[in-house]
GUVOBA-576740 format. One record per atom (N, C-alpha, C): residue in three letters; x, y, z. Coordinates in steps of 0.1 Angstrom, whole numbers, padded with zeros to 4 digits, always signed. Layout:
<lopas>
ALAXYZ
...
</lopas>
This chain:
<lopas>
UNK+1617+0923+1339
UNK+1615+0924+1324
UNK+1603+0933+1321
UNK+1604+0942+1311
UNK+1593+0951+1307
UNK+1582+0943+1302
UNK+1570+0948+1304
UNK+1558+0941+1299
UNK+1558+0941+1283
UNK+1555+0930+1277
UNK+1555+0928+1263
UNK+1540+0930+1258
UNK+1539+0933+1245
UNK+1526+0932+1239
UNK+1523+0917+1237
UNK+1510+0914+1235
UNK+1506+0900+1232
UNK+1514+0895+1220
UNK+1515+0902+1210
UNK+1522+0898+1198
UNK+1536+0894+1201
UNK+1543+0903+1208
UNK+1557+0901+1212
UNK+1558+0888+1221
UNK+1549+0887+1230
UNK+1550+0876+1240
UNK+1548+0863+1233
UNK+1538+0862+1224
UNK+1536+0849+1217
UNK+1548+0846+1208
UNK+1552+0855+1200
UNK+1563+0852+1190
UNK+1576+0849+1197
UNK+1579+0855+1209
UNK+1591+0852+1217
UNK+1590+0838+1221
UNK+1579+0833+1227
UNK+1578+0819+1231
UNK+1578+0810+1220
UNK+1571+0813+1209
UNK+1570+0804+1197
UNK+1584+0801+1191
UNK+1593+0811+1192
UNK+1606+0810+1186
UNK+1616+0806+1197
UNK+1612+0801+1209
UNK+1620+0795+1219
UNK+1626+0804+1229
UNK+1621+0816+1229
UNK+1626+0826+1239
UNK+1618+0826+1252
UNK+1623+0835+1261
UNK+1616+0837+1274
UNK+1609+0850+1273
UNK+1596+0850+1273
UNK+1588+0863+1273
UNK+1586+0868+1288
UNK+1578+0878+1289
UNK+1575+0883+1303
UNK+1566+0874+1311
UNK+1557+0867+1304
UNK+1549+0856+1310
UNK+1546+0846+1299
UNK+1541+0835+1303
UNK+1537+0824+1294
UNK+1525+0829+1286
UNK+1526+0830+1273
UNK+1515+0834+1265
UNK+1504+0824+1264
UNK+1492+0828+1260
UNK+1481+0819+1260
UNK+1474+0820+1246
UNK+1472+0808+1241
UNK+1465+0807+1228
UNK+1456+0794+1228
UNK+1444+0795+1222
UNK+1436+0784+1220
UNK+1426+0785+1209
UNK+1420+0774+1205
UNK+1410+0774+1195
UNK+1396+0776+1202
UNK+1390+0787+1198
UNK+1378+0791+1205
UNK+1365+0785+1199
UNK+1362+0773+1203
UNK+1352+0765+1196
UNK+1339+0764+1204
UNK+1335+0774+1212
UNK+1323+0773+1220
UNK+1315+0785+1218
UNK+1303+0784+1213
UNK+1294+0795+1211
UNK+1290+0802+1224
UNK+1289+0794+1234
UNK+1285+0800+1247
UNK+1295+0809+1253
UNK+1308+0806+1250
UNK+1319+0815+1254
UNK+1318+0828+1248
UNK+1315+0828+1235
UNK+1314+0841+1228
UNK+1302+0849+1234
UNK+1291+0842+1236
UNK+1279+0849+1241
UNK+1282+0855+1255
UNK+1289+0847+1263
UNK+1291+0851+1277
UNK+1301+0863+1278
UNK+1311+0863+1269
UNK+1322+0873+1270
UNK+1319+0885+1262
UNK+1315+0883+1249
UNK+1313+0895+1240
UNK+1299+0897+1236
UNK+1290+0889+1241
UNK+1276+0892+1239
UNK+1270+0888+1226
UNK+1278+0880+1218
UNK+1273+0876+1205
UNK+1275+0861+1204
UNK+1266+0854+1198
UNK+1266+0839+1196
UNK+1268+0837+1181
UNK+1280+0835+1176
UNK+1282+0834+1161
UNK+1276+0821+1156
UNK+1269+0822+1144
UNK+1265+0810+1137
UNK+1276+0802+1130
UNK+1286+0810+1125
UNK+1298+0804+1120
UNK+1310+0810+1126
UNK+1321+0803+1126
UNK+1333+0808+1131
UNK+1338+0819+1121
UNK+1340+0831+1127
UNK+1344+0842+1118
UNK+1354+0851+1125
UNK+1362+0857+1116
UNK+1374+0865+1121
UNK+1370+0876+1131
UNK+1361+0885+1128
UNK+1358+0896+1138
UNK+1354+0891+1152
UNK+1346+0880+1153
UNK+1342+0875+1166
UNK+1354+0869+1173
UNK+1362+0861+1165
UNK+1374+0855+1171
UNK+1384+0865+1177
UNK+1386+0876+1169
UNK+1396+0886+1173
UNK+1390+0893+1186
UNK+1377+0897+1185
UNK+1371+0904+1197
UNK+1372+0895+1209
UNK+1369+0882+1208
UNK+1369+0874+1220
UNK+1383+0872+1225
UNK+1393+0871+1216
UNK+1407+0869+1220
UNK+1412+0881+1228
UNK+1408+0893+1223
UNK+1411+0905+1230
UNK+1405+0905+1244
UNK+1392+0902+1244
UNK+1384+0902+1257
UNK+1390+0892+1267
UNK+1394+0881+1262
UNK+1400+0871+1271
UNK+1414+0873+1275
UNK+1421+0882+1268
UNK+1435+0885+1271
UNK+1444+0874+1265
UNK+1440+0868+1254
UNK+1448+0858+1247
UNK+1459+0866+1239
UNK+1469+0859+1234
UNK+1480+0865+1228
UNK+1481+0863+1213
UNK+1473+0855+1207
UNK+1474+0852+1193
UNK+1461+0848+1187
UNK+1459+0849+1175
UNK+1447+0844+1167
UNK+1452+0838+1155
UNK+1443+0830+1149
UNK+1446+0824+1136
UNK+1434+0827+1126
UNK+1437+0826+1114
UNK+1426+0828+1104
UNK+1429+0819+1092
UNK+1419+0813+1087
UNK+1419+0805+1075
UNK+1417+0813+1062
UNK+1422+0808+1051
UNK+1418+0814+1038
UNK+1403+0812+1036
UNK+1397+0821+1028
UNK+1383+0821+1025
UNK+1380+0815+1012
UNK+1367+0815+1008
UNK+1363+0811+0995
UNK+1364+0822+0985
UNK+1363+0819+0972
UNK+1363+0830+0962
UNK+1351+0839+0964
UNK+1353+0851+0959
UNK+1342+0861+0960
UNK+1329+0855+0953
UNK+1319+0856+0961
UNK+1306+0851+0955
UNK+1303+0836+0957
UNK+1313+0829+0962
UNK+1312+0814+0963
UNK+1303+0811+0975
UNK+1294+0801+0972
UNK+1286+0795+0983
UNK+1286+0780+0982
UNK+1287+0773+0993
UNK+1287+0758+0993
UNK+1273+0754+0987
UNK+1273+0742+0981
UNK+1261+0736+0976
UNK+1253+0729+0987
UNK+1241+0735+0990
UNK+1233+0730+1001
UNK+1225+0718+0997
UNK+1226+0707+1004
UNK+1218+0695+1001
UNK+1206+0694+1010
UNK+1208+0699+1022
UNK+1197+0700+1032
UNK+1201+0710+1043
UNK+1193+0711+1053
UNK+1196+0721+1063
UNK+1209+0717+1071
UNK+1213+0705+1071
UNK+1225+0700+1078
UNK+1236+0695+1069
UNK+1234+0694+1056
UNK+1244+0689+1048
UNK+1247+0698+1036
UNK+1260+0698+1032
UNK+1264+0706+1021
UNK+1276+0700+1014
UNK+1279+0705+1002
UNK+1291+0701+0994
UNK+1300+0712+0994
UNK+1313+0710+0998
UNK+1323+0720+0998
UNK+1329+0723+0985
UNK+1337+0733+0984
UNK+1344+0737+0972
UNK+1353+0726+0967
UNK+1357+0717+0975
UNK+1366+0705+0972
UNK+1357+0693+0967
UNK+1344+0694+0968
UNK+1336+0683+0964
UNK+1332+0673+0975
UNK+1337+0676+0987
UNK+1334+0667+0999
UNK+1321+0671+1005
UNK+1312+0661+1008
UNK+1300+0664+1015
UNK+1302+0664+1030
UNK+1297+0674+1037
UNK+1298+0675+1051
UNK+1284+0676+1058
UNK+1284+0671+1070
UNK+1272+0672+1078
UNK+1274+0680+1091
UNK+1265+0690+1093
UNK+1267+0698+1105
UNK+1261+0691+1117
UNK+1267+0694+1129
UNK+1262+0689+1142
UNK+1264+0700+1152
UNK+1254+0706+1158
UNK+1256+0717+1167
UNK+1266+0713+1178
UNK+1266+0700+1182
UNK+1274+0696+1194
UNK+1289+0697+1190
UNK+1292+0696+1177
UNK+1306+0696+1172
UNK+1310+0710+1167
UNK+1302+0720+1168
UNK+1305+0733+1163
UNK+1319+0738+1166
UNK+1327+0743+1156
UNK+1324+0746+1142
UNK+1329+0736+1133
UNK+1332+0724+1138
UNK+1338+0713+1129
UNK+1327+0704+1124
UNK+1326+0703+1110
UNK+1316+0695+1104
UNK+1322+0682+1100
UNK+1313+0671+1099
UNK+1318+0658+1096
UNK+1318+0655+1082
UNK+1329+0650+1076
UNK+1328+0646+1062
UNK+1321+0633+1060
UNK+1311+0632+1051
UNK+1302+0620+1050
UNK+1302+0615+1035
UNK+1306+0623+1026
UNK+1306+0619+1012
UNK+1318+0624+1005
UNK+1323+0616+0995
UNK+1337+0619+0990
UNK+1336+0618+0975
UNK+1343+0628+0968
UNK+1342+0628+0953
UNK+1352+0619+0946
UNK+1362+0613+0952
UNK+1372+0605+0945
UNK+1370+0590+0950
UNK+1366+0582+0940
UNK+1365+0567+0943
UNK+1375+0560+0934
UNK+1381+0566+0924
UNK+1389+0559+0915
UNK+1398+0569+0908
UNK+1408+0564+0901
UNK+1417+0572+0893
UNK+1409+0580+0882
UNK+1399+0574+0877
UNK+1391+0581+0867
UNK+1384+0593+0873
UNK+1379+0592+0885
UNK+1374+0604+0892
UNK+1385+0614+0894
UNK+1397+0610+0897
UNK+1408+0620+0899
UNK+1411+0627+0886
UNK+1411+0620+0875
UNK+1414+0626+0862
UNK+1404+0637+0859
UNK+1392+0635+0863
UNK+1381+0645+0860
UNK+1379+0655+0871
UNK+1388+0655+0881
UNK+1387+0664+0893
UNK+1396+0676+0891
UNK+1391+0688+0893
UNK+1399+0700+0892
UNK+1399+0706+0906
UNK+1411+0707+0913
UNK+1412+0713+0926
UNK+1409+0728+0925
UNK+1404+0734+0935
UNK+1401+0749+0935
UNK+1413+0757+0932
UNK+1411+0769+0927
UNK+1421+0779+0924
UNK+1426+0786+0937
UNK+1438+0783+0941
UNK+1442+0790+0954
UNK+1443+0805+0953
UNK+1445+0810+0941
UNK+1447+0824+0939
UNK+1434+0832+0935
UNK+1422+0825+0937
UNK+1410+0831+0934
UNK+1407+0844+0942
UNK+1401+0854+0936
UNK+1399+0866+0943
UNK+1390+0864+0956
UNK+1394+0869+0967
UNK+1386+0868+0979
UNK+1392+0858+0989
UNK+1402+0850+0984
UNK+1408+0840+0993
UNK+1414+0846+1006
UNK+1420+0858+1004
UNK+1428+0864+1015
UNK+1420+0874+1023
UNK+1407+0875+1020
UNK+1399+0885+1028
UNK+1399+0882+1043
UNK+1397+0870+1047
UNK+1398+0868+1062
UNK+1412+0871+1068
UNK+1422+0869+1060
UNK+1436+0872+1065
UNK+1437+0887+1067
UNK+1433+0894+1057
UNK+1433+0909+1057
UNK+1425+0914+1069
UNK+1413+0908+1071
UNK+1405+0912+1083
UNK+1412+0910+1096
UNK+1419+0898+1097
UNK+1425+0895+1110
UNK+1437+0904+1112
UNK+1445+0907+1102
UNK+1456+0917+1104
UNK+1451+0931+1108
UNK+1440+0935+1101
UNK+1435+0948+1104
UNK+1429+0949+1118
UNK+1422+0939+1122
UNK+1415+0940+1135
UNK+1425+0937+1147
UNK+1435+0929+1144
UNK+1445+0926+1155
UNK+1454+0939+1157
UNK+1456+0947+1146
UNK+1462+0959+1148
UNK+1477+0959+1153
UNK+1483+0947+1151
UNK+1497+0946+1156
UNK+1498+0943+1170
UNK+1487+0942+1177
UNK+1487+0939+1192
UNK+1487+0924+1194
UNK+1478+0916+1187
UNK+1478+0902+1188
UNK+1487+0896+1176
UNK+1494+0885+1179
UNK+1500+0878+1168
UNK+1490+0872+1159
UNK+1492+0873+1146
UNK+1482+0867+1136
UNK+1489+0856+1129
UNK+1483+0844+1130
UNK+1488+0832+1123
UNK+1479+0829+1111
UNK+1484+0828+1099
UNK+1477+0823+1088
UNK+1476+0808+1089
UNK+1464+0802+1087
UNK+1463+0788+1089
UNK+1461+0781+1076
UNK+1469+0770+1074
UNK+1468+0762+1062
UNK+1467+0747+1066
UNK+1464+0739+1057
UNK+1464+0725+1059
UNK+1477+0718+1056
UNK+1480+0707+1061
UNK+1491+0699+1057
UNK+1487+0690+1045
UNK+1496+0681+1041
UNK+1492+0673+1030
UNK+1481+0663+1032
UNK+1480+0658+1045
UNK+1473+0646+1047
UNK+1458+0647+1049
UNK+1453+0655+1058
UNK+1439+0655+1062
UNK+1430+0658+1050
UNK+1432+0669+1043
UNK+1423+0672+1032
UNK+1424+0662+1021
UNK+1435+0655+1020
UNK+1437+0645+1009
UNK+1428+0633+1012
UNK+1428+0628+1025
UNK+1419+0617+1027
UNK+1404+0621+1028
UNK+1402+0634+1030
UNK+1388+0638+1029
UNK+1382+0639+1015
UNK+1391+0636+1005
UNK+1386+0635+0991
UNK+1381+0621+0988
UNK+1387+0611+0995
UNK+1384+0597+0992
UNK+1376+0590+1003
UNK+1377+0596+1015
UNK+1372+0589+1027
UNK+1384+0582+1033
UNK+1385+0581+1046
UNK+1397+0575+1053
UNK+1399+0561+1050
UNK+1388+0553+1050
UNK+1390+0538+1047
UNK+1395+0536+1033
UNK+1389+0543+1023
UNK+1394+0542+1009
UNK+1408+0547+1008
UNK+1412+0558+1014
UNK+1425+0563+1014
UNK+1435+0552+1019
UNK+1432+0546+1030
UNK+1440+0536+1036
UNK+1443+0524+1026
UNK+1432+0520+1019
UNK+1434+0509+1010
UNK+1442+0514+0998
UNK+1440+0526+0993
UNK+1447+0531+0982
UNK+1462+0532+0984
UNK+1466+0533+0997
UNK+1481+0533+1000
UNK+1487+0520+0995
UNK+1479+0509+0995
UNK+1484+0496+0990
UNK+1480+0494+0976
UNK+1468+0498+0972
UNK+1463+0494+0959
UNK+1467+0503+0948
UNK+1468+0516+0951
UNK+1472+0526+0941
UNK+1480+0537+0947
UNK+1492+0534+0952
UNK+1500+0544+0959
UNK+1503+0556+0950
UNK+1504+0554+0937
UNK+1507+0566+0928
UNK+1495+0576+0928
UNK+1483+0571+0930
UNK+1471+0580+0931
UNK+1472+0587+0944
UNK+1476+0580+0955
UNK+1477+0587+0968
UNK+1488+0598+0966
UNK+1499+0595+0960
UNK+1509+0606+0958
UNK+1504+0618+0950
UNK+1496+0615+0940
UNK+1490+0626+0932
UNK+1481+0635+0940
UNK+1473+0628+0948
UNK+1463+0636+0956
UNK+1471+0644+0967
UNK+1480+0638+0973
UNK+1488+0645+0983
UNK+1496+0657+0977
UNK+1501+0654+0965
UNK+1509+0665+0958
UNK+1500+0677+0955
UNK+1488+0674+0950
UNK+1479+0685+0946
UNK+1475+0693+0959
UNK+1473+0687+0970
UNK+1470+0694+0982
UNK+1481+0702+0987
UNK+1493+0697+0986
UNK+1505+0704+0991
UNK+1507+0716+0982
UNK+1506+0715+0969
UNK+1507+0727+0960
UNK+1497+0737+0963
UNK+1485+0733+0966
UNK+1474+0743+0970
UNK+1478+0750+0982
UNK+1482+0743+0993
UNK+1485+0749+1006
UNK+1497+0758+1005
UNK+1507+0754+0997
UNK+1519+0763+0996
UNK+1515+0776+0989
UNK+1506+0775+0979
UNK+1502+0787+0972
UNK+1494+0796+0982
UNK+1486+0790+0990
UNK+1478+0798+1000
UNK+1488+0805+1010
UNK+1498+0797+1015
UNK+1507+0802+1025
UNK+1515+0814+1019
UNK+1519+0813+1007
UNK+1527+0824+1001
UNK+1519+0837+1001
UNK+1506+0836+0998
UNK+1498+0848+0998
UNK+1497+0854+1012
UNK+1495+0845+1022
UNK+1494+0849+1036
UNK+1507+0856+1040
UNK+1518+0850+1037
UNK+1531+0856+1040
UNK+1533+0870+1033
UNK+1529+0871+1021
UNK+1530+0884+1014
UNK+1522+0895+1021
UNK+1511+0891+1027
UNK+1502+0900+1034
UNK+1508+0904+1048
UNK+1518+0896+1053
UNK+1524+0900+1066
UNK+1520+0893+1078
UNK+1514+0880+1077
UNK+1511+0873+1089
UNK+1524+0871+1097
UNK+1522+0869+1110
UNK+1534+0868+1119
UNK+1539+0854+1119
UNK+1531+0844+1116
UNK+1535+0830+1116
UNK+1525+0822+1108
UNK+1528+0810+1106
UNK+1518+0801+1099
UNK+1515+0789+1107
UNK+1502+0786+1109
UNK+1498+0775+1116
UNK+1494+0764+1106
UNK+1501+0753+1106
UNK+1498+0741+1098
UNK+1489+0732+1106
UNK+1477+0729+1101
UNK+1468+0720+1109
UNK+1467+0707+1101
UNK+1472+0696+1106
UNK+1471+0683+1100
UNK+1472+0673+1110
UNK+1461+0665+1112
UNK+1461+0655+1123
UNK+1467+0642+1118
UNK+1479+0638+1123
UNK+1485+0626+1119
UNK+1482+0614+1129
UNK+1475+0617+1140
UNK+1474+0606+1150
UNK+1460+0605+1155
UNK+1457+0594+1162
UNK+1446+0592+1171
UNK+1451+0588+1185
UNK+1442+0585+1194
UNK+1447+0582+1207
UNK+1457+0571+1209
UNK+1456+0561+1199
UNK+1465+0550+1201
UNK+1477+0550+1192
UNK+1479+0560+1184
UNK+1491+0560+1175
UNK+1488+0568+1163
UNK+1497+0566+1153
UNK+1495+0574+1140
UNK+1484+0568+1132
UNK+1478+0576+1124
UNK+1467+0572+1115
UNK+1471+0563+1104
UNK+1483+0565+1099
UNK+1489+0556+1090
UNK+1502+0551+1096
UNK+1508+0541+1092
UNK+1520+0536+1098
UNK+1531+0546+1097
UNK+1540+0546+1107
UNK+1551+0555+1106
UNK+1559+0554+1093
UNK+1560+0542+1088
UNK+1567+0539+1076
UNK+1560+0546+1064
UNK+1547+0545+1063
UNK+1540+0551+1052
UNK+1540+0567+1054
UNK+1539+0571+1067
UNK+1540+0585+1069
UNK+1553+0591+1064
UNK+1564+0584+1067
UNK+1577+0589+1063
UNK+1579+0588+1047
UNK+1573+0578+1041
UNK+1574+0577+1027
UNK+1565+0586+1019
UNK+1553+0588+1023
UNK+1543+0595+1015
UNK+1540+0609+1020
UNK+1540+0612+1033
UNK+1535+0624+1038
UNK+1546+0633+1043
UNK+1555+0628+1050
UNK+1566+0636+1056
UNK+1573+0645+1046
UNK+1578+0640+1034
UNK+1585+0649+1025
UNK+1577+0661+1020
UNK+1564+0659+1018
UNK+1556+0670+1014
UNK+1553+0680+1026
UNK+1552+0675+1038
UNK+1550+0683+1050
UNK+1563+0692+1051
UNK+1574+0685+1050
UNK+1587+0693+1052
UNK+1588+0704+1041
UNK+1583+0701+1029
UNK+1583+0711+1018
UNK+1575+0723+1022
UNK+1564+0721+1028
UNK+1556+0732+1033
UNK+1563+0740+1043
UNK+1568+0733+1053
UNK+1575+0740+1064
UNK+1587+0748+1059
UNK+1595+0742+1051
UNK+1607+0748+1046
UNK+1605+0760+1038
UNK+1594+0760+1030
UNK+1590+0772+1022
UNK+1587+0783+1031
UNK+1580+0781+1042
UNK+1577+0792+1051
UNK+1589+0796+1059
UNK+1598+0787+1063
UNK+1610+0791+1070
UNK+1619+0799+1062
UNK+1620+0796+1049
UNK+1629+0803+1040
UNK+1624+0818+1039
UNK+1612+0820+1042
UNK+1607+0834+1042
UNK+1607+0840+1056
UNK+1614+0833+1065
UNK+1617+0839+1078
UNK+1605+0840+1087
UNK+1596+0831+1086
UNK+1584+0831+1095
UNK+1584+0818+1102
UNK+1580+0818+1115
UNK+1579+0806+1123
UNK+1566+0798+1119
UNK+1567+0785+1122
UNK+1556+0775+1119
UNK+1552+0768+1132
UNK+1539+0769+1135
UNK+1533+0761+1146
UNK+1525+0750+1140
UNK+1528+0737+1143
UNK+1521+0726+1138
UNK+1510+0723+1148
UNK+1497+0722+1144
UNK+1486+0717+1152
UNK+1484+0702+1147
UNK+1486+0693+1156
UNK+1485+0679+1152
UNK+1480+0671+1164
UNK+1468+0666+1163
UNK+1462+0659+1174
UNK+1467+0644+1174
UNK+1464+0637+1185
UNK+1467+0623+1186
UNK+1480+0619+1192
UNK+1483+0606+1192
UNK+1495+0601+1197
UNK+1505+0600+1186
UNK+1514+0609+1185
UNK+1524+0609+1174
UNK+1538+0607+1180
UNK+1539+0601+1191
UNK+1552+0598+1198
UNK+1562+0591+1188
UNK+1557+0582+1180
UNK+1565+0574+1171
UNK+1571+0583+1160
UNK+1566+0595+1157
UNK+1571+0603+1146
UNK+1575+0617+1151
UNK+1576+0618+1164
UNK+1580+0631+1169
UNK+1594+0635+1165
UNK+1603+0626+1164
UNK+1617+0629+1159
UNK+1616+0635+1145
UNK+1607+0629+1136
UNK+1606+0634+1123
UNK+1600+0648+1123
UNK+1590+0650+1131
UNK+1583+0664+1131
UNK+1593+0674+1137
UNK+1600+0671+1147
UNK+1610+0680+1153
UNK+1621+0684+1143
UNK+1624+0674+1134
UNK+1635+0677+1124
UNK+1630+0684+1112
UNK+1616+0686+1111
UNK+1611+0691+1099
UNK+1613+0706+1097
UNK+1616+0713+1108
UNK+1618+0727+1108
UNK+1607+0735+1115
UNK+1597+0728+1120
UNK+1586+0735+1128
UNK+1593+0741+1140
UNK+1587+0752+1144
UNK+1592+0759+1157
UNK+1583+0757+1168
UNK+1571+0752+1166
UNK+1562+0749+1177
UNK+1553+0738+1174
UNK+1549+0731+1185
UNK+1540+0719+1183
UNK+1528+0721+1193
UNK+1516+0719+1188
UNK+1504+0720+1195
UNK+1495+0708+1191
UNK+1487+0701+1200
UNK+1483+0706+1213
UNK+1488+0696+1224
UNK+1496+0686+1221
UNK+1500+0677+1232
UNK+1489+0671+1240
UNK+1481+0662+1233
UNK+1469+0657+1238
UNK+1471+0646+1249
UNK+1467+0649+1261
UNK+1469+0640+1272
UNK+1463+0627+1270
UNK+1451+0626+1266
UNK+1444+0613+1264
UNK+1450+0605+1253
UNK+1459+0611+1245
UNK+1467+0603+1235
UNK+1481+0600+1239
UNK+1483+0601+1252
UNK+1496+0597+1258
UNK+1508+0607+1254
UNK+1505+0619+1252
UNK+1515+0629+1249
UNK+1519+0635+1262
UNK+1530+0631+1267
UNK+1535+0634+1281
UNK+1543+0647+1280
UNK+1538+0658+1286
UNK+1544+0671+1285
UNK+1558+0671+1290
UNK+1561+0665+1302
UNK+1574+0665+1308
UNK+1584+0657+1299
UNK+1580+0646+1293
UNK+1589+0639+1285
UNK+1592+0646+1272
UNK+1582+0652+1266
UNK+1584+0659+1253
UNK+1592+0672+1256
UNK+1590+0679+1267
UNK+1598+0690+1270
UNK+1613+0686+1272
UNK+1615+0675+1279
UNK+1629+0671+1282
UNK+1636+0667+1269
UNK+1628+0661+1260
UNK+1635+0655+1248
UNK+1636+0665+1237
UNK+1626+0674+1236
UNK+1625+0683+1224
UNK+1625+0697+1227
UNK+1625+0701+1240
UNK+1622+0715+1244
UNK+1633+0724+1239
UNK+1645+0720+1236
UNK+1655+0729+1231
UNK+1654+0731+1216
UNK+1645+0722+1209
UNK+1644+0723+1195
UNK+1631+0729+1190
UNK+1620+0726+1198
UNK+1607+0732+1194
UNK+1600+0737+1206
UNK+1592+0747+1204
UNK+1583+0752+1215
UNK+1571+0744+1216
UNK+1565+0743+1228
UNK+1553+0735+1230
UNK+1541+0743+1234
UNK+1530+0739+1230
UNK+1517+0746+1232
UNK+1506+0737+1235
UNK+1500+0739+1247
UNK+1488+0732+1251
UNK+1490+0723+1263
UNK+1482+0711+1263
UNK+1483+0700+1273
UNK+1474+0701+1284
UNK+1466+0712+1286
UNK+1455+0711+1296
UNK+1444+0703+1290
UNK+1440+0693+1298
UNK+1431+0682+1293
UNK+1417+0687+1290
UNK+1414+0686+1277
UNK+1401+0691+1272
UNK+1391+0679+1271
UNK+1395+0667+1275
UNK+1386+0656+1274
UNK+1381+0652+1288
UNK+1389+0655+1298
UNK+1385+0651+1312
UNK+1385+0663+1321
UNK+1396+0669+1323
UNK+1398+0679+1334
UNK+1389+0691+1331
UNK+1390+0697+1319
UNK+1382+0709+1316
UNK+1367+0706+1315
UNK+1363+0695+1309
UNK+1348+0693+1309
UNK+1342+0688+1322
UNK+1350+0680+1329
UNK+1344+0673+1341
UNK+1350+0677+1354
UNK+1361+0684+1354
UNK+1368+0687+1366
UNK+1362+0699+1373
UNK+1366+0701+1386
UNK+1362+0713+1393
UNK+1371+0725+1389
UNK+1368+0737+1393
UNK+1377+0748+1390
UNK+1390+0745+1396
UNK+1391+0739+1408
UNK+1403+0736+1415
UNK+1411+0726+1406
UNK+1405+0717+1400
UNK+1412+0707+1392
UNK+1418+0714+1380
UNK+1411+0723+1374
UNK+1416+0730+1362
UNK+1428+0739+1366
UNK+1426+0746+1377
UNK+1438+0754+1382
UNK+1450+0746+1385
UNK+1448+0734+1391
UNK+1459+0726+1395
UNK+1466+0721+1382
UNK+1459+0716+1372
UNK+1465+0711+1360
UNK+1471+0722+1352
UNK+1466+0734+1352
UNK+1472+0745+1345
UNK+1485+0749+1351
UNK+1485+0749+1365
UNK+1498+0752+1372
UNK+1508+0742+1368
UNK+1504+0729+1368
UNK+1513+0718+1365
UNK+1519+0720+1351
UNK+1511+0724+1341
UNK+1517+0726+1327
UNK+1527+0737+1327
UNK+1524+0748+1334
UNK+1533+0759+1335
UNK+1546+0755+1342
UNK+1545+0748+1353
UNK+1557+0744+1361
UNK+1566+0735+1353
UNK+1560+0726+1345
UNK+1568+0716+1337
UNK+1574+0723+1325
UNK+1566+0730+1317
UNK+1571+0735+1304
UNK+1575+0750+1303
UNK+1571+0757+1314
UNK+1574+0772+1313
UNK+1588+0775+1315
UNK+1595+0769+1325
UNK+1609+0773+1327
UNK+1618+0772+1315
UNK+1626+0783+1313
UNK+1634+0783+1301
UNK+1627+0789+1289
UNK+1614+0792+1290
UNK+1607+0797+1278
UNK+1602+0786+1269
UNK+1598+0790+1257
UNK+1593+0781+1247
UNK+1581+0773+1251
UNK+1572+0779+1258
UNK+1559+0773+1262
UNK+1548+0783+1260
UNK+1537+0778+1254
UNK+1524+0786+1252
UNK+1513+0778+1259
UNK+1506+0784+1268
UNK+1495+0777+1275
UNK+1483+0776+1266
UNK+1476+0764+1267
UNK+1464+0762+1261
UNK+1459+0748+1264
UNK+1447+0745+1259
UNK+1441+0732+1261
UNK+1448+0722+1251
UNK+1445+0709+1253
UNK+1451+0699+1245
UNK+1442+0696+1233
UNK+1433+0704+1229
UNK+1425+0704+1217
UNK+1419+0717+1214
UNK+1409+0721+1222
UNK+1402+0734+1219
UNK+1394+0737+1232
UNK+1389+0749+1232
UNK+1379+0753+1242
UNK+1365+0751+1235
UNK+1359+0739+1238
UNK+1347+0735+1230
UNK+1335+0735+1238
UNK+1324+0732+1232
UNK+1311+0733+1238
UNK+1308+0723+1250
UNK+1317+0713+1252
UNK+1315+0704+1263
UNK+1321+0709+1276
UNK+1328+0721+1276
UNK+1335+0727+1287
UNK+1327+0739+1292
UNK+1325+0740+1305
UNK+1318+0751+1311
UNK+1327+0764+1309
UNK+1320+0775+1307
UNK+1327+0788+1306
UNK+1335+0790+1318
UNK+1330+0787+1330
UNK+1338+0789+1342
UNK+1352+0782+1342
UNK+1352+0770+1337
UNK+1365+0763+1336
UNK+1374+0768+1325
UNK+1368+0773+1314
UNK+1377+0779+1304
UNK+1383+0792+1310
UNK+1375+0800+1317
UNK+1381+0812+1323
UNK+1391+0809+1334
UNK+1388+0798+1341
UNK+1398+0794+1352
UNK+1411+0791+1346
UNK+1412+0784+1335
UNK+1425+0781+1329
UNK+1432+0793+1325
UNK+1425+0803+1318
UNK+1431+0815+1314
UNK+1436+0824+1325
UNK+1427+0825+1335
UNK+1431+0833+1347
UNK+1443+0827+1354
UNK+1443+0814+1355
UNK+1454+0808+1362
UNK+1467+0810+1354
UNK+1466+0809+1341
UNK+1478+0811+1333
UNK+1484+0825+1335
UNK+1475+0835+1336
UNK+1480+0849+1338
UNK+1486+0851+1352
UNK+1480+0844+1361
UNK+1485+0846+1375
UNK+1498+0839+1378
UNK+1500+0827+1372
UNK+1512+0819+1376
UNK+1522+0818+1365
UNK+1519+0824+1353
UNK+1528+0823+1342
UNK+1539+0834+1341
UNK+1540+0843+1351
UNK+1550+0853+1351
UNK+1564+0848+1352
UNK+1573+0853+1344
UNK+1587+0849+1346
UNK+1594+0858+1356
UNK+1603+0852+1364
UNK+1607+0838+1364
UNK+1596+0830+1370
UNK+1594+0817+1365
UNK+1583+0808+1368
UNK+1585+0804+1383
UNK+1575+0805+1391
UNK+1575+0800+1404
UNK+1561+0796+1408
UNK+1558+0783+1406
UNK+1544+0778+1407
UNK+1543+0769+1418
UNK+1533+0772+1428
UNK+1531+0763+1439
UNK+1525+0750+1434
UNK+1528+0739+1441
UNK+1522+0726+1437
UNK+1508+0725+1442
</lopas>
C-alpha cells in the first residue's frame, strides 16, 4: 500500500477503513513534552504549539476548540481563580494543566436561569483558533473542530450535585439548560464545518470508573436525544464524528454506537472498557481510539511495559482497520516524556498494515 499523508491515514481509520498504518492521535496535556520536543513551554493550551508538537511527534490529527469573542477576557478573581464566559468559576492547578476545576456555579434556581443569557455562538473571533489550525496543518494533518455535548457544560452551570437533584426536583429546568447548550454547540459546529474541518470531536464525559454519571434511564431520556441531534447534524453535512467520552459507559454503548458516531475515544482501562470486547461487539460499526493505560502503565510502567501494552492494543484493534492508537485519556504531566515517546514510537513500528505484532 502506498504511504498516506497523516490526514488520509487518520480519516481512513476514523471512517472504518484500513490505512497504511495505524494512525496516532492524543490529547497533548503535558508542558514538559512541549518543552522537550519543540523547545517551548506553553502557559495555556494553544493551537500553534499543539500543531507544531503534533508534527514533531508524527501524530496524524489535531483538534481545536472555538475561542472567545474578540477582546474577551475571563474575569480574574485571583491568581488561580477566574469566571468564564458562561459564568462558572474555575480554579487553576498546575498539576492538572490545562484542565481547570469548576468551583462556583451561576445557576441555583429557575430564577437564576431566567436571568441568564448564554454566550453568543456567532460572536466575532469564535472561529479564529479553527482558522489557525486549518492554516497551520496545511492539509497534512487531519483537523477536528471540537465541541461539547449536551451534558458536561450543562452541569457545570449548576454544579454536579445540584444538577443531579434537579433531575428529580425540576426536570424541566434540566431540559432547558441541556437544550440551550445543545443549540450553542450546534451553532459552533456549523461554523467549523463551513470553514472545512475534516471531522468534529464531541467531548462529553458520560461516565466515571464505576458506571455512568447519571442513570442509563435518565441518560436516554434527557441527554441522548440531544446528543443524537448534534451527531446527526454533523453527519448530514458528510463529516465524521469522534466522541471523546471518559469513564465506564458499557451500559450505554449500544446507544452511543447507534447515535451515528463513527469513532469512540478513549476506552479507559481503569473504567473497565475492555478493548477486545468492544472491538468484537462494535468494531464493524464504529472505529476505536485509545486504550493505552494513562493511569497506571504510562505513568508508572517501564518503557518495556508501555511497549508491550501498545503492541497489545494494536494486535487487538488494528486488524481490519478502524483503530487509532492513543492513551486512554491524555498524555498528561504525570507521565514521563520517555514513556510518551515509547508509545508513539511503538505505534509507528508495529502499526504497519498488514498487522503483525509479536506478543
